[in-house]
Structure formats: C-alpha cells, structure tokens
N, C-alpha and C positions, 0 to 999 in steps of 0.2 A: 504494500500500500504506500503510494507516494504522497509526500507532503511538500509543498512549495516553501522555499526559503525567502521569497520576495512578495508573496501575496497569498490570500486565502483561496482555496480551490472550491469549486461548485460541483454539486451532484444532485440527485433526487432519489426517490424511493424505489422506482423501477417501472411501474406500469404506465403506459401512455394510451391515449384514445385509439380505439380500433375503428377501422372503416365499417360501414354497414355490411359490405360484402364479407369482410373477415369475421365480423361478429356472427353473421348468419352461418358461415361455414363452421365456426367453432361450436356454436350451439347445436347445430345438426349433428356434428361429430360426437359431441358430448352425450347426445341422446341416442347414439348408435344408429343414426340414419345414414343412408348411403351417401357418401361424399367421395368425389373423384380425388384420389390421393395426389395425383400430379398437379391438379388445380389448387388444392389446398397448399401444397408445398410451394408453389409459385407465388401465391398470394402472401403467404407468411414471409417468404424470402424478400419480396418487394417491400413489405411493411417494415421489416427489420432494417433494410437498407435506407428507407426513407426516415425512419425514426432516428437512426444514428446520424445521418446527414443533417437533419434539422437540429438535433442537439448540438452537434459540432458547429453549425453555422451561427448559433446564437451565443456560443462560448461556454457551454457546459463542459467541464473538464473530465469528469468521470461519468461515462455514459452507459446506457443499458440497451438491450434489444427491445425495450418497451413491453416485454412479456407477450409478444405478439402471438406466439403459438399456444398460449394457455387460455383456457376458458375462464379461469380465475387463479389467483395466487395460492389458494388453499386446496382446491378440489381437483386440480389437473392430475394429481397423483393416481387417480383411479384408472387412468389410461396407461400408466407406466408400471403399476404394481398390481399384484394379485390380491384377492381378499376383499375387494370392495364391490358392492352391488346395491341396487335399489335406488329409490328416490323418495326420501321421507321428509315430511315437513318438520321444521324445528320450532321450538318455542320462540316467540318474539323476544328481542332484547328487553331487559327490565325497564329501561327508560322509555321504550316505545309501546310496551304492553297496554297502557291505558288509552292508547290512541289508534284504534283500528282503521279509521278513515285515513289518517295520516300515513300509517304503515302501507296501506294499499297504494297511495299516491307515490310514495318514494320507491316502492318495489316494482313499479311498472317497468317492463323491459321492452326495448325496441324489438318488434317482431312478435312471434307467437308463443315463445317459451323462455324459461329461465334455466340457468345451469342446474345440473343435478346435485343433490345432496345425498350421497351414498352413505352406507354404514359398513363397518368392518364385519364381514360374515365368514371369513376364512383366513388361512395363513397369509401373512403379508410377505411377499417376495418380489424381486425384480422380474418383470415379464417382458418389458419393452424398452430396449436401450436405443432404438432407432431415432425417436424424436429428440432425445437429448443430444445425440450425435449431430442431428440436423441443426438444432439450436446453436450448438457450438460453432459449427461450420458457417452458419448464417451470420453470426456476430463477428467471427474472424474475418469473413469476407467484407462485411460492412465497414469495420474500423480500418481495414487496409486502405480504404479509399478516402480516409479523413485524417485530420491531425487532432488527436485527443490525448489527454494525459494517461488515462486508463479506462478499462471497461469492466463492468461487473455483471453478474447474472444472478437472478433470484432463485431461491429454492425454499420450499416449505420446511420449517423446523418439525421435528417429530411431534412436539406438543401441539403445534398448529394443526397438523393432520388429524390428531386425536380430537381437537376441539370442534372441528367441522364434520368429521366422520365418526360418529359414536361407535364404541366397541360393543359388538354382539357376539364375539367369538372367544376372546382370550379370557383366562380366569381372573385377571385383575387388570386395572388400568396400567400399572407399571409394566406388566408383561406385554401389554399392547404397545405402549410407547417404545419400549425397548425393541420390539420387533420392527416397528416403523423405522427406528433409528438405524438398525442393521441394514434395512433395505435402502434407506436414503443416503447412507454413508457413501455408497458407490457414486451417487450423483454429486455429492459435495466434493469428493476427491477428484472427479472427472473435470469439474468446472475449474478448479485450481490448477490441475495438470495441464489444462488447455491454455493457461496463461492469464486467466481472468480472476478478478476478485469475486469471492463467493459472498453473497448476501443471504443470510438465513432470516426468514421472516418469522417473527416471534410475537404476534399479537396474543398468543396464549398466555403470556405473562402479564397482560393488562386487560385487553378487551374481553377475553374469555370469562372474566369474573362476572360480567353481566350478560353474557351470551351463552356460549357452549357449556360453561361450568356454573351456571347461575344457581343450581340447586345445592352447591356446596356452601358451607359457612365461610366467612372470611378466613378463619384460621385454617380450615381444610384447603381452601384455595391457595393460600400462601405455601402450605406444605407441598401441594401439587406443583406449584410454580418452581419451588426448589428442586423437586424431583425432575421436572422437565429440563432445568439447567444442567443438572448432573448428567442426564441422558444425552443432552446435546453435546456437552463437553466430551463425553466418551466417543460420540460419533465423529467429533472433530480432532480426535487424538493425533492423527497423522498429518494434520494440516497446521502450518504455522499460524499463530494468532494474527500476524500481520497480513495474512491473506484472506481474512474473514471480517465481515462487518455484520451487525445484526440490527434489525428494525423492530422496534417496540411501539405499539400504538393501541388506542382505545376504540378503534373502529372508524373507518372512512365512510361515514354516512351522516346525513343531516338528522338531527334528533336532539333531545334535551341533554343527553349525556350526563344527567344528574345522578346516575348510578356508577359512573366511572370510579374505579378504585384510585385513591390518591397516589401520586408518584412516590411520596415519602414512604409508603408502605411496601413498595416493591423495589425501590432503587438499589438496596443492598443485594437483592437477588439478581437483578439485572447485571450489576457490576461483577458478580461472580462468574458470569459466562465468559468463555474463552475469547470470543472475537474482540479484536483490538478497538474497533470503532463501533459506536452506538448511535443509531439514528432514532430520533424520538420527536414527539409532537411538542412544539414550542410556539406555534403561531395562532392556533385557534382559541376562541374565547374561554374554553373550559380548562386549557392547560398552559396558556401563555404565561400565567403568573408563576409557574413552577420553576422558572429559572432560579428562583431563590432556593429551591430545594437542592439544585446542583451546587449552588454557591455554599450551602451549609453542609455539604457532604464531602467526606474525604475521598477524592477520586484517585484511583491508582495512577501512578506516573506514566504507565504505558497505555492508558486509554485515550482515545480520540473522540471528541464530541462532534456529532453531526446533527445540530438542532434543526427542526423544521422552521423555516423563516417565512414560508408562504403556505397557505392552506388550500387543499385541492377541491373543496366542496362548493365554494362560492365563486361567482364570476368576477367579483371585484379584483382588479389588478393591484396588488400591493405596491405602494410607492417605494422606489429604490431607497429613499431616505429612511423609511421605516425598516426596510431590510437591513440597512447599515446599522441602525440603532439596535436592532435585535441581536445581530451577530456580535456587536461590541460587548454586550453583556457576558457572552460566553467566552470571548477572548480574555476578558478580565478575570474569569474564573480559572481557566487552565492555561492561558497564554495563547497568543495568536497562532503559534506553530502546532497547536493540538486541536484546531477547529476546522471543520469543513462545512460549507454552507449547504443545507439540504432543504427538503420539503417535509410537511407533516406526514403525508402518505402518498399513495399512487394516484394517478389521474384516470386510470382505466382498470380499477380493481377487479371488476367482473365484466365479461363480454356483454355488450348490449346495454349496459347500465352507465349512468353518468350523464349529467346535463350539460357539461361544458363542451363547446365546440373546440376542435383542435387548435384553431387560431387563438382562442382565449388561453388555452393551456400554454402555448408557446410565448404569449405575451407575459404571462405570469413568470415563466422560467426566464425570460429575458430580463424582467425586473429583478429576479434573483441575482442574475449575473451582474447587472448594473449596480445594485445595492452592495454586493460583495466587493466590487471594485472600489466603491466609495469607502467602505470600511477598511479595505486593505491600504488604500492611500493614507488614510488617517492614522492607522496603527503603525505603519512603517515610518511615516513622517514623525510621529511622536517618539518612536524608538530612536530615530536619528537625532532628534533634538535632545533626548536624554543622554545619548552618547557624547554629543558635543559639550553638554553641560558638565558631564562627569570628567571630561578632559580639561 
C-alpha cells in the first residue's frame, strides 16, 4: 500500500453505478436465467475499462473495477461457492421497521426483480474460480491503459457473508464463519498475488447489529464481532497487512439510522483486525461527529485512516472546502502521512439500486479530489513553515 510523501492520496469504497444493461444482465444471472456468457463478459469488461478510465481522469489515485461483475458486494459469493441456495426475505433493519411505506419506496429496483438473498444449506467450498480470474484480468487490462497510483479489489469478509446469508447447515455460527473463511481465503490471496490491494468489506462489524444480527443483544453482538475479526485475521494469515484494507460501515441506505451501534463500542474490535488501512463513515449526519472518537482512541502506529469525506446516498455535491476541513481533522489525529481520502460507502452497492446518476457520482468524486488537494497544500505549507521556524 503506497502513501505519498508530498500530498494526501484519494480513493473510494469500491462500487460504482452500473448501466441499465449491466444491471439487467447481473440480475438475470443472479436468478439463474439464461444469459449469453460472451455478452455478459463483454459488457463487464467494457464497464471495468470505463470505470477505471473515469476514475483516473478525475484524479482518483487508488482505483477499483467498480465491482462491475457483482450483483452486490455481499451476495455475489453464491455464484462462486457451494452451499448457498434459495431466496428468502429478511427482517427489515431496526431503524426502518416502523416505516413500511418508506421501506417499499427505497427498495424499488430498476426492472422487475431484486438480487437474491440465499441461505447456507450445505458445505461451503470453492466451485467457480473463472469469474475471479476474469475480474483480475479485466482490472489488469484497464489500469494498463491509465496512470494511477494503485488499484484495489473488493471481497466479502467471512462475517459479511454470514450476515447476509443465514446459516441453515452448520452446527454453530462459528463453524459456519470458519468454513466461509476457508473458502474465501483463496480469493483474498489471489487478489494480492495479482498485484492489487485487497479490500475486505466488513459491515458485519457495525451494520449487522441492526440488520442481519438484530436478534442478538449488544453484548452477544460484540462477542460475535470479535469472533469475526479473529476468523478474518486467520484467513489473512499469508497476506501482509500492508496489502489489505478493510471497510466498516452502518449501511449504505437512506433511513433514520437511529439504531446504529456507536463507533466507540466497536472501535477496539475494528483496530484488532489485521488490515493496515481502515475505511469508515465520517461524512454522513449520523457518524460525522465520530471523528472525536478517533481522536480519543489510541490508534496503533501502523494503521492508516481512510475516512469517508463524501457520502454516497445524497445528490448534493460536497464543497471541496468542506472536504478539506474534514480531512484536516484526521490529519491532526494521526498525521498527514497516515491518511487517505475516501468515501462513506459505495455508489453502486446493489445492481439496479441507487438514485444517483453516474455524472453526479463523478462530480462528487471530483470534489473529493479537489478538496484533498486543498488540504494537502495547506498541510504541507504548514509543515514547511514549521521547519523554517525550527531552523
């Protein structure tokens, strides 16, 4: 993982808007409908090339493939692993439960269907390596045509898989998560071996408290989160911490979020995870104030903070000056050399969902780049002034 010595770098969480054509193909494929594989591969390859080119054009330093080949960041695994089947409804998130009309509005999907929500009904093992190979090849080909600092690829953490796909097979939750970790370990190592940064998505450490694991008490949830970190660390045993980053969030959806577990209750668990960089929400109204939690926490010297400086649910484009002010807070906490500018969450978390037009998304990302440049200029100017004064 590279850090700049003369400015703060920029990145994002991973997913980017998919075209109507790509979303339709992904949803049909997700529901086991007949899809022309050659056509699917072509559309995905072109989407990845376009995603990387547009990120590079506006100055994003650490880019992704936009998760173009995945119907969602959490449920894509049922195409790659055995043991998952069905399509079962889930309980609504605790903050949305009292509002059925609102839930229906925000859950509307472009087209006729939504992504599947499978359950674990059998042994979890790798069954399809081909799509991962294609993903790696597509990203490699796309970045070869641009000038970017680095590229990363997302993968679901074992705990995230369990939060979205409930266990109906293994004798215990721990046995289930460990089985998922053994299967996902191959994907994690392949991404790093291909020369990319691995991003493990870990909303199970925060969002799952009021979604997938809402039936647990807070104490039970925190014990489960600790268990998930232990299992994740074991799955990452052969990968250097510097090659991994993790994303923690409370859910990329519009809603009250008044059941979100506070950061101060999970931060020690998050910091026990092996990945060197931590991406987290810091821009939305529910979690923007939690920069003080980071300020009051003893953060290990080897950790890099990647705060979200823009939020993905609203169409308003954050002013670059606001971005600069937000990032300055975290630079004061850990130093400018241990901060990368990021986003709260992805912009295309689920195929067919999301209200922002692609042009809106790239305007927001451009503001991220511009605001980070402002912050960098101020931080390095201040450093030079201090150096002159010291001499």
